[in-house]
C-alpha distance (Angstrom), angle and dihedral (degrees) to the residues before:
residue distance angle dihedral
M1 . . .
Y2 3.80 . .
V3 3.81 93.2 .
E4 3.80 92.1 44.0
H5 3.81 91.9 59.0
H6 3.81 101.7 26.6
R7 3.78 93.5 57.4
G8 3.78 95.9 40.1
V9 3.80 121.8 75.2
S10 3.81 91.6 -6.2
H11 3.83 89.2 66.4
S12 3.81 97.0 41.9
I13 3.80 127.4 116.2
P14 3.86 94.5 -98.7
A15 3.81 89.1 48.3
L16 3.83 90.6 59.4
F17 3.79 89.5 66.7
L18 3.81 96.0 38.4
W19 3.81 92.1 51.5
T20 3.81 90.4 46.7
I21 3.81 92.5 53.8
F22 3.82 93.3 42.8
I23 3.81 95.8 48.9
S24 3.82 93.9 40.7
V25 3.81 92.7 53.1
I26 3.81 91.4 50.6
L27 3.82 93.9 46.9
F28 3.81 92.1 45.6
G29 3.80 88.5 55.4
F30 3.82 89.1 59.1
F31 3.83 96.1 38.3
P32 3.83 107.6 31.5
A33 3.81 92.4 160.9
V34 3.81 94.2 68.0
S35 3.78 124.2 93.1
L36 3.80 106.5 -91.9
F37 3.81 91.0 -151.9
H38 3.80 93.5 53.8
L39 3.79 90.3 44.3
I40 3.82 92.0 54.0
V41 3.81 92.1 46.9
W42 3.81 94.2 51.0
V43 3.80 94.2 43.0
F44 3.81 89.2 51.2
I45 3.81 90.4 50.8
A46 3.81 90.0 49.7
V47 3.81 92.7 49.3
V48 3.82 92.2 48.3
M49 3.82 90.9 48.3
H50 3.80 90.4 50.5
V51 3.80 92.8 53.5
A52 3.82 92.0 41.6
L53 3.81 91.6 54.4
D54 3.80 90.2 48.9
V55 3.82 88.7 54.3
L56 3.82 89.0 55.7
N57 3.80 95.6 59.8
A58 3.80 133.4 74.4
Y59 3.81 97.6 -93.5
G60 3.79 97.6 46.9
T61 3.81 124.4 -179.9
K62 3.78 142.5 -108.4
A63 3.78 87.6 -104.7
L64 3.82 96.2 153.8
I65 3.81 98.2 58.7
P66 3.09 122.3 159.8
F67 3.83 91.3 32.8
T68 3.80 94.3 50.6
N69 3.79 136.0 0.2
K70 3.81 93.8 -147.1
W71 3.78 124.4 121.2
I72 3.79 111.2 -111.9
S73 3.79 118.6 -153.7
L74 3.79 127.9 161.4
N75 3.81 88.7 -175.4
F76 3.80 105.2 -154.9
I77 3.83 101.3 109.7
P78 3.85 120.0 66.3
L79 3.78 119.1 -117.5
F80 3.81 89.2 -110.6
D81 3.78 115.9 27.2
P82 3.83 115.9 -170.1
F83 3.81 91.5 -158.1
F84 3.81 93.1 57.5
F85 3.79 91.6 44.2
L86 3.81 95.3 49.8
L87 3.81 92.8 41.6
H88 3.81 93.6 54.8
L89 3.80 93.2 38.7
G90 3.82 88.4 53.6
G91 3.81 90.7 50.6
L92 3.79 91.0 50.1
L93 3.81 92.4 49.3
L94 3.82 91.7 49.4
W95 3.81 89.6 50.8
I96 3.82 91.2 49.9
A97 3.81 89.2 47.6
G98 3.81 89.7 60.2
F99 3.80 104.5 -95.3
H100 3.80 115.4 142.3
P101 3.84 107.5 -95.1
Q102 3.81 95.8 -140.0
P103 3.84 98.9 67.6
V104 3.81 91.8 33.4
F105 3.78 95.7 57.1
L106 3.78 93.5 35.7
F107 3.80 85.1 60.1
V108 3.82 91.2 46.1
C109 3.82 93.0 49.5
A110 3.81 93.2 45.6
F111 3.81 92.7 51.9
S112 3.81 90.4 44.8
V113 3.80 90.7 56.6
L114 3.81 91.8 46.3
Y115 3.79 91.1 49.2
I116 3.82 92.2 50.1
A117 3.82 89.6 50.5
F118 3.82 89.7 48.8
R119 3.82 91.9 50.1
Y120 3.80 91.8 48.9
A121 3.81 92.1 48.9
I122 3.82 90.1 52.2
Y123 3.81 89.6 48.5
L124 3.82 91.4 54.4
L125 3.80 92.0 47.0
V126 3.81 93.0 50.1
R127 3.81 91.7 50.1
K128 3.79 89.4 54.5
R129 3.80 94.2 55.7
N130 3.81 109.3 122.0
E131 3.81 93.3 -137.8
F132 3.78 89.4 58.8
K133 3.80 98.6 41.4
D134 3.80 94.2 47.1
H135 3.80 92.6 59.7
T136 3.80 100.0 51.3
D137 3.78 111.9 109.2
L138 3.81 103.6 158.0
R139 3.80 111.1 -3.9
N140 3.77 140.0 -33.2
S141 3.76 139.3 -154.3
L142 3.80 131.7 -154.8
T143 3.79 121.2 -156.3
P144 3.82 119.9 -165.5
S145 3.78 120.9 -127.9
I146 3.81 125.2 -155.0
R147 3.82 86.6 -94.8
P148 3.83 108.7 77.5
L149 3.82 94.2 -145.6
V150 3.82 96.0 49.1
W151 3.81 124.6 73.1
D152 3.80 134.7 176.0
F153 3.79 117.8 -138.2
V154 3.79 143.1 -167.3
I155 3.80 121.0 -157.8
E156 3.78 119.7 -166.7
R157 3.77 118.0 -149.6
E158 3.77 130.7 176.3
R159 3.80 95.4 -89.1
E160 3.79 105.5 13.8
F161 3.79 150.0 24.5
N162 3.80 120.5 -122.9
V163 3.79 119.8 -157.5
G164 3.77 128.7 -171.6
R165 3.78 148.4 126.1
I166 3.76 127.6 -90.4
S167 3.79 132.4 -165.1
F168 3.77 137.1 158.9
Q169 3.80 90.1 -88.8
S170 3.79 101.8 46.4
I171 3.78 150.8 -16.5
N172 3.80 116.4 -120.6
W173 3.80 117.9 -160.5
I174 3.81 104.5 -151.9
H175 3.81 107.9 174.6
T176 3.80 145.7 -11.2
F177 3.81 122.5 -140.5
K178 3.79 116.3 -161.1
K179 3.79 114.4 -136.3
D180 3.77 115.7 -116.5
H181 3.78 122.3 -148.2
E182 3.80 109.5 -90.4
K183 3.82 91.0 -129.4
S184 3.81 95.7 50.0
D185 3.80 120.0 117.2
Y186 3.81 91.4 -113.1
M187 3.80 92.1 53.0
K188 3.81 93.1 46.7
L189 3.80 91.4 51.9
T190 3.79 91.1 47.2
L191 3.80 94.0 50.8
E192 3.80 90.5 50.0
N193 3.79 91.4 56.5
Q194 3.80 112.2 105.6
N195 3.82 93.8 -138.0
A196 3.80 90.3 52.5
K197 3.81 89.8 50.7
H198 3.81 91.1 53.1
F199 3.79 91.0 47.0
L200 3.82 92.9 50.9
A201 3.80 90.8 46.7
N202 3.82 87.3 62.9
A203 3.79 95.2 43.1
């Protein structure tokens, strides 16, 4: 439920500008000597980067409101990525230690872009694996793990779902879930559950 609402209107196109104004006004109150124009520009860049990174993970956002209400997820960055966290934490610590912020965060941004490109390249390579392609009957979904070379997957077939884990070394079939008829009592009860409704709203 939190993700459904947090990443909805709050991550939309109008919200980019509202968050920029809100955060800039607060920061300017603490640092009135800075250039307000530069502050607004950098806060806007930070807000856009935040939403863009959320689009790259499995949950995604409704980033294109008001043009569409659909969830948008490119799904090749994990929800929490230790590399991103440590990279930005390191940049913050260097800044606090007295290093000039411009080269520090230029380095952080450059490595962030390279890492995103690396993750996407791995994603494309994994999707091309023959073991994965040969078992897709209806549709499939890859979900990134915190390890760049390891991905979880779900494959939908006519009568079942297959889940497993795939890497460059192997494909591990973990479990098979038989499909139940959508009008069965079990399915009706499941779809009436509030948690299931929130989950499907993000699907």
